[in-house]
C-alpha positions as CSV (number, residue, x, y, z in Angstrom):
1,M,-10.6,-11.4,-0.4
2,K,-12.8,-8.3,-0.8
3,E,-11.2,-5.1,-2.1
4,V,-11.6,-2.2,0.2
5,A,-9.9,0.5,-1.8
6,S,-7.7,1.0,-4.9
7,Y,-5.9,4.2,-6.0
8,K,-2.8,5.5,-7.7
9,L,0.1,7.3,-6.0
10,G,1.9,8.7,-9.0
11,K,2.9,5.6,-11.0
12,V,2.3,3.2,-8.1
13,Q,-1.0,1.3,-8.0
14,V,-2.1,0.6,-4.4
15,T,-4.8,-2.0,-3.6
16,I,-6.2,-2.5,-0.2
17,T,-8.0,-5.8,0.5
18,K,-9.5,-7.5,3.6
19,T,-7.6,-10.5,5.1
20,E,-8.9,-13.6,6.9
21,K,-7.7,-12.0,10.2
22,P,-10.2,-9.7,11.7
23,N,-9.4,-6.0,11.6
24,R,-6.4,-6.6,9.3
25,L,-5.9,-5.3,5.8
26,K,-3.4,-6.2,3.1
27,V,-1.8,-3.4,1.2
28,E,-0.4,-4.3,-2.3
29,C,1.8,-1.9,-4.2
30,F,2.9,-2.2,-7.8
31,D,4.6,0.2,-10.2
32,G,5.0,-2.1,-13.2
33,E,8.4,-3.3,-12.1
34,Y,8.4,-3.6,-8.3
35,H,5.8,-5.3,-6.2
36,S,5.4,-5.1,-2.4
37,E,2.8,-6.0,0.1
38,F,2.3,-5.6,3.8
39,S,-0.5,-5.7,6.3
40,V,-2.0,-2.9,8.5
41,S,-4.8,-2.7,11.0
42,E,-8.0,-1.0,10.0
43,Y,-7.2,1.6,12.6
44,E,-3.8,2.3,11.0
45,F,-5.3,2.5,7.6
46,N,-8.1,4.9,8.7
47,N,-5.9,7.1,10.9
48,Y,-2.4,7.0,9.3
49,R,-3.3,6.6,5.6
50,R,-1.5,9.8,4.7
51,L,1.7,8.7,6.4
52,M,1.5,5.3,4.8
53,N,1.1,6.8,1.4
54,Q,4.1,9.1,2.0
55,R,6.2,6.1,2.9
56,I,5.1,4.1,-0.1
57,T,5.9,7.0,-2.4
58,Q,9.3,7.4,-0.8
59,A,10.1,3.7,-0.9
60,Y,9.4,3.5,-4.6
61,A,11.3,6.7,-5.3
62,N,14.3,5.2,-3.4
63,A,14.0,2.0,-5.4
64,D,14.2,4.0,-8.7
65,E,17.3,5.9,-7.5
66,E,19.1,2.7,-6.7
67,E,19.0,1.5,-10.3
């Protein structure tokens, strides 16, 4: 699928791609060790991107603490 955006949140690489479903985007996160992915609507991505990024950063920080 077509890449919409790609950026880094600290050590986490975030890639946003279109999906086959209309108005849905796939968010892939990878820090070199952990990989996660989830889908969001285009509306959520455009209007709640900052909150999404905060949650991604916190989730990866929590994963590092659990080790």
